[in-house]
N, C-alpha and C positions, 0 to 999 in steps of 0.2 A: 493390298500389304500392310498402309498406316494400320488399317483397324483391325485389323489379325494381328498384330501383332500387339496390342493393346488388349484386346480380347486373350489373350494369352497371359500375359504378366499380369491380368485382373486375377484368373485365374490360380495362377503359381501364386502371389499375394493374399488369396483368402486358404488358400492347400497352406501357405506358410501359419498363416495367422489360425489355424485351424487345428493345431499338434499342438498339444499339449508337453511343456519343460517337462521331461526327464532327467539322469540321474543316467550321467557315466561311470561306467564304473570295472574297473581289472578281470579282467579275466582269472573267474575261481572256480574251478573244477572238484566237483561230489559236491558235497556236504554246503551251505549255503547257509552263511553269519548274518543272514536278512530273511524276514517271512515274505517280503514279496520285493517288485517294484514295482507295482501299480498304487502309484503315488497318488492321496485324498488331496488331488485339488484340478477338482473340476470345472473347469475356467463360472462356468454358472454360478457360480456357489462366491459368497462373501462374506463379512462379517461385521455389523453396525451392534450399540449398545442402545441401553435406555438408560437415561434416568430417572430417579422416582421426587415425590413430595422431597422440598429441603425447605416452605416453613409450614407452618403452627405449631408454633410452641420450637422453632427455629434454636438446631443447639452448637453456637460457633464453630467453625474450622471442618466441620463436618464432610458440606458440600466440596472446598474448600480441597479435600482430604482426596471426595471424587476425583475432582478434578485433576489430582494430580496423577490419581491410577486407573484413570481410562491416556491419559499419555503414555502410562505403559503399558500399557493393554494393545495400544495404538488398531484401536477398529476406525473403518474406512468414513466415516460421522456418527455423531450420536441423538440418536433423536431423546422426549421427554414424555414426562403427563401431566404438568403442571402445577402448580401454587410456589412460583422459583421465588416471591415475595410475600412479604407479610401483609404486604396491602391491606385491607376493610379499609378504606378511610376518599376522602375528597380533599384531602390535602395536597398540593401540586409540587412543594415541595420538598415533601414526605414521600412523596409517589417515584419523584425523580433522585431523592437519595438514594431510596430501595434499590431504585434498576442502576445508577451507578455502582452501584455497591455487588447488580449480581454481576450484570456486565463484565464488572472488572474481574472476577471467577471466571465468565467464562471466554475473555479474551486471551486466560494462558493457554487453553482446548487448544492443543495442534490442530486438529479437527473439526469439519463442520458440526454448528449445533443445530436444533428444529425448536424453537418454539410453538408450543403446544400450552393453551389459559388453565387455569386451576382459578375455583375457586375467590380465591389471596391473592389472582393475581388482575382480577375482572369480576365485579359485583357491583360498580353501577356506569354512569356515564361517562368516569373523569376518566373512570378506570379503564376501559376501555375505545374511547377518545382517546387516549398515553398511549394503552397499547398500537392502536393504528397506527398512531404519527411516527411509533419505532420502527411497526416490523410490519408492516403495510396491510396486513389479510388477520383475521383472528380464526378461522380455519381454513387450509389449501391442501394440494397430495402434488405428490409427480411415481415418477416411473424411473425407478432402477433397476435391472437388470431382467426387465421381464416381472418383477415386480410392482404393486401399485401400493403406497404409501398414502394414508391419510389421514390428518392432521386436523379434528375436530374441538370443535367449541363448545363442554358438554356451559359452556355460562350464558348463553345468548335472549335470555332471556333473566337474565342478574339475580335472581332468587338464592343463591347464595347457599349454604352446606347442604347437602341433600336435599335438594330441592333440584336439582340439574337440569336442562331442558338440550334439547334440539327442537327449532322454530320451526315454519314452514320453510321460508326463505333457505330456510338452511339445508335444508332434508330435499329441498327441491336439486340444488346444486348437489350434493353427494348423490343421487338418482340422477343424473345429470355425468354426473364423471362416474362412476359405474359400469352407467351404459356405453361410454367414452373408447370403456379397455372393460372389455367381456372375455374378451381372448389372453388375460395378464397372467400367467403361471400362478399367482400367490395374494392373496389382500390384506394389508397391512391397515388393520385400526389402528389410534394413539386418540385417546380425550382426558378428561380429567377426572372425572365422575362417575362409578360406575354405574352404568344407569340398567341395567339389566337386574343389579343385584338392590334399590330404589324400591323404598317402597309410595315414598309421591308421587304425582303423574310428573312423567316424561315429553308429554306434547306427544311429537313424534318418532320417536324411540319405536316405539314398535315396530313404525315401519322401514323403520331403517334395516331393523334384522328378517325382514322378511324377504328385502332385496337382496340381502345378504344370504342369505337361507341353505339358495343351491350354486353357492361360490365358494371354492375354499379359501379361508380367510379366519385371521384369529387377531384380538384384542386386549390392549393392553390398555387399563384406564388405571390409577394410584386412589387417591382422598382420606383413604381406612386406615392408612400405616398400618397395616392390618393385612398377609402378604394370602391368598388364597388363586386356587386355582378351581375353574369353572370347564366343565363340559358338556358347550347348548347348542341348537341351531347349529348342528354341524361342524362346531367348528370349538375351540380355546381361547377358553375366555380366560384373562387373568386381572388380578388388583396387585399391585406393588407393594412393597413395602416402603421402608423411605432412604433419604439419600441426605439426612440432616433433618427430618420432619419431627417431631414429639415423638416418644415411646418409651413404652419403660422395659422395651430393650428383654423380653424375658426371653427373647431367641430361638431358635429352627422352628418347632413344632409350636410356638403363636406363634410362628408369624412375624416373628418382631424383634426386626435388627433392620441393619445399613448393608445398602448393598448396589451394588450394581447391575445391569440385566445383557449376558453375551450374547448373540443369535449369530447363529449359524446360518445364514439362511441357506437352503438347498433344493432337487425340484420341488422331492419329498415334503415341503414343507419348514418352517422356522425350527431350528432345536437350539435351546432354553438350557443357559446359564444361570443362576444367582451367586454373582459375586460377593460374600460379606466383604466391604471396605479392608475389616481387619487382617483378612487374608491374604490379603492383594497385596507384593515385597518387592521394593526393587535391590537393585545392584547389593549397593550399599548398605544392604539390611545390618552386615556383620562388619566392620572394616578393622585391617591389622590393627591400625592403633585403638580403633572400641574394643576389638579382642580381649590384646596384649593390656589394656588401659582396667576395662569392668569382664572379661568373664569369668576369673578369678572370685573378684569378691564374690557374684551372684551362683559362682559355685559348691560356697564354702555358707554355711548358712551363720550371717550378722546373732543368730541371738543363743544364746546360752542358754539352758533352765538346771535348778539345782533337783536334782530328786527331792520329794516333800517321803525321808524312810521314819517313820514313828516308833521310839522302843517298847508304846506299851500297844494291847492288844486292842485298841479303841481309838477315834480321830475325832476332835471335835472341831477345835480351831487347831489354824494355822500359818505358814506367808510361800508366798508363790515366788520367789528369791528367779527374775532373771539378770542377765547380764547383754547386753545391747553394743555391740562394738559395732565402730563405722570405724575402716581402717584405710577408705580412700580420701582423697582432697576437695571430697566435694559435697558437700550437705546432700545431709542423711535423713530423713522420717519414718519412722518404725509403728503402722494402723496397729492397734492390739484391738482385735474384738472374740471377745468370748461368746460361745450359743451355749444355749440354757440347757441348766441339766437340772434338775430335780432335788438332789442334792450336794452336793456341788456347789456350792454360792463364792461364788468372787467377791471383790466392793465394787467394780463397775465394770458393765458391758464390753462399753467399747471404749479407745483412749491412744492417739495421737503423742511421741513422744519423735524431740527434733531431739537427734544428734548432726552436734559439729565433724565436721574432717578432722580425720586422726584422732576422735575420744575415744571414751565407753560411759555409758547412760546404764547404773547398776538402780535396776527396779523391783523393789517390796513390793506384794498386793494382796491385803489379807485375801485370805481364804474361811470360811468355818462348811460346817456339816450339818444338815436336817440328822444323818443318824447315825452314830459312832462306826455303825457294823463297816467293815470295810469291805462287806459279801456284796452290800448292796452295791457299793457303785458303779457306776458306766465311769466311761473316761469325761473328761471333763477338755472341753477339743476348742483350744485358745488359734485363731487365724491371724496371719499378718503377715504383712503389704507393704513392701520395704521401698520404697520409692528414694534416690539419687539422680537429686539435679545438679545438671549438666552448660554448660556453658555454650562449646557450640553441638552438643547432641540434643537431642528430645528427650524426655524424662525415663528411669531408668528402671523398672518396676520388680519384679523380685518377691512370691508370695510362697509363705510357707506354713504347715499344718503342725499341730505338737500336743501331743494329748497326755493327760496331767494325772493324774490316782496320787491318793498317797497312799502307803505301801510301809505295812509292817515291818523293820528290817528283820534280814537273817544273820544272823551268826555262823562264822566259822568252827568251831574246834578244835582243838591239838592234840594228837593220838600221835604217840609210839609205838600203835601198835599193829599199825596196818601190810600188812604182805600178800605183792597185788600177783594172788595165782591164781583167779578166777571164785577161791576158794570164800565166803565174803561169812564164818563164822566169828572172825574178830572183829564184824561189826555187832556191838553190843544187843541197835536200837537202830531203827530211819525213822526220820525228822520226819522226813517230807514224804504223802503220800498221794500223789492225783489219778483222782479215780474221780468220782461224777463231777467234781469241782474243777476237770480240766479242761483246756480251751482241746475246743474237737473243729479239727475240718476231718470234713467225709460227708456221704450223702445220705437220705433216711436210713436205708437199709443196709449201713455197714457195721453198725458200732451197734452189737447189742448189748453196752452196759460191761463195768468194773473184771467181768471173767469176759468178759472177751477179749481186753485190752483194759489193762491199765500197770501200775508203776510204783513201787514206791525206793526212795532212794535218797540215801544220806551224803554231808563233803568232812572232807577233815586234812588236818594240814602237818607236817610237822618240817625239819630242817630242810628235808630235801625235793621230797616234793607234796604239789595238790591231791587229794585224794579223792574220787569220785564211786560209788560202787552205786548201786542199782536192783532191788529184782522185780521183773517183769515179769506178767500175769501174760500168756498170749495161750488160748486154746484151742491154735490152729498155727502150730508152724508150717511158714510158707517162704525154704527159702533153697535158692541155692549156693555150695561151696564158690568162690571167689569171685562172687552176686554182688553188684550195687546194695548196698542196704537203705538207701532209698525207693528200689523198688521191690525190695520184699518185704518181708519181718525184718525191721534193726532199732536201734538205739543208737543216739545221736546227741551228739555237746556240742553248745554252740560255748565259746568263753570268749572275754570283748577285757583283758586284759593290761588295758588299759588308765588311767586317771580316772573318778569317779565324774567327773562334767563331761568329758571328753564321752565315755562308753554309754553313757544314759543319754547319749544323742544318736547311737550306735544305731545302723539299722543293718549291719552282717557288712559284707564282702569284703577288700583284702586283707582288713587288720583285724579283723578274724578268725580269731582259733576254731576251726569244726572237727568234729572227732566221731565219725560212725563205726560202728560194726553190726554182725552177727554172727549170731552164731553158729557153728557148724551142722550140718544139716545129720552127719552121724555121729553125732553126742560127742563128739572128743574139744576140746580146748582151742578156741580159735585164739591165738596170740596176734595174726595181722587186720590190723587196724586198715582201714580203706583206705588205699592213697596215702601213706607210711611219708612217706618221701616228702611230705606237706608239712609231717609235724614236728614240733621242739625236736631235737637229740635227744634219746633220754625217753620220751614215754614209749608210757604201757598200756598197751590194750589190751582186755581177757575179755569174751566170752563163754556161759558155757551152757548148755540145755538143762530146763529141770523139769522134776516133776510135773511143775504153773505154768511153763513157758520158757526162761531160762535166766538168765545171772551175769552182771557184766561189772567189773572194774578195770578203776585206768589211775594213773602216776601220771603226772605231768613235769616238770621238774619247778623247781620254786623261781632258779635264775632266766628262767622263760617269763615268771609273773617281774622279774627284778626288774628283766633289762624292756619292758613294755611302761614302767615308773618308774625310769628314772633310775629308783631307792628303794630301801626297802619297800619290797610288797603293804596295802594296806585292803584290799580291797577287791573282787574281783565283777562282772558282772555276767551272770548264765544262765543259760537256757537249756534244758533236760527234756523230749520227746523222744517217741517212740512211734514206729510206722508200724502198721497191722496191715498184710492182707490177706484174706481170705479169699475160700471158693474156688481155689486153685486159682491167684493171684487176680479176681476179676472184681473185691469188694475192694475197694484205699484206705484209711481213713489211716489220723494222723492226730496222735496225744500229747498233748505237750503242756508242759507243766503253768508259763507263762504265753502268755499271746509269740508267735514269731515274730522274729524281726522287719521284715516286711510285709507284715500286714495289717491292713488296717487296723487295727485291733491294739497294735503292738503299743507302749504308752513308758514316759520318760523313766527310766534306770528301772527302768521291770526287772526282776530278778539281780538286783545290785546284794551284794551280799562282803560283809564289815568282818577281817579279819579279829579272833578273838582276840 
């Protein structure tokens, strides 16, 4: 009876252990606010991580950063693929110092770490003896959750870089270990040099591959500091990148990045995710104190650049004038770097300015031109990296991009004879013509030249209004009454009425006035601008069909300009553009006087006009 009771108790215990943890959820009738209650928590699945090369031109701090981020991820354990120290010496004092440093990093891990030797760890007998003294074996295995892990030694003949080997003794051990674990669900191998991709003799490695060919297996190596996946020998083989080892770090497409590997082991094999160190963050990434102190600084531009406005019709030389502002209580550096430009030549290509807390640095940079013609210029790109040095936080960095082009200044003429009614007869001439020189946003088949879509415009002012008039050419009007002018044939004005130094850097948004209109389909005058309630009180907008397209006339109260500049207005920044839809709205083209302010072609101060 006693034995029967024990047997029943055993079966109950096994059944209890076999049950997966589930969700206890309240009863919900009808549609459910979840997709399934079948949790992804198979008992046989588990997670572990792999770190790859730390050395071979190691970059200080990277591996320790990886250790800290592994503690955030909390894998069950961490594997390695070698090159843990710089090594390549018989000096035991140097070896002791390097291993003490490395083990100091590993001591901070909150989970087990499994050592695997690389050519920087074992290249001679002194280094091998040191390894054996500290870690007992240079190759070993273990089984966890029915998965065989094999840590191999690709340095067993001390041949060094790109000459890794598997000798006879290690091969016999591998063969025996595989024979003793024939029924595991998967086999994982970890070693340093990618022997399958090596040109030099590898001794018994081809024989090892023969042993693996008919079993489910995956292989991980390092050494080359360059990530590559291979499919071979009925398995997947990986060369991992770096966890601090020397690398140009050109990015994922080059296989050059710092990472840890996250493995989820399943019955179908390992699911692998490469986690770049720079993309793993803890919960204190942005604290309330940090946000209060620094986010406002990063959200505004610390560099202001005066637009280069030229009264003449050509440019030979001038100056780029910058103001670098440090509004913080911490030291700031500003790294300025100009990209190469064939026409516009600044006096330096790269320079760093140190700016004290709560201070301003004024900078003037000489600029020369190899051609005086404005039409030949392409944007001169200035990249800046702003770094704040903090006491209790890591450095804070922000990057900004500026595009610079000298521009002939545009003047706004005074006029006392404009009447806003859609009739443009009082406009004697139109000084600006947006035709083949336009900034186009189109596909190759949509725009058929100036007759398809173009416009001429002029701007003037009097004591009460800023006036804008445009003659728009459009050979195929596609409009619907009360439609959105951005989604049909329409005319648009973007106006920034703030002072030049602020408006010049604007990219649109809340401080910008946007006025849009389309002509009525029936030929009557349209006096209702799009979203009229967002425009300054007293704004007038008229548009009307014409024989060649349509006309536009606008008036913006001068009081709005004065309000934005806090005093009598002196300038505006403006852009005008046309949206042209053809083929029953199938083809769309945007035709602009200046680059759209939110586009990559936008440059500082484009469209600045001065009051005459």
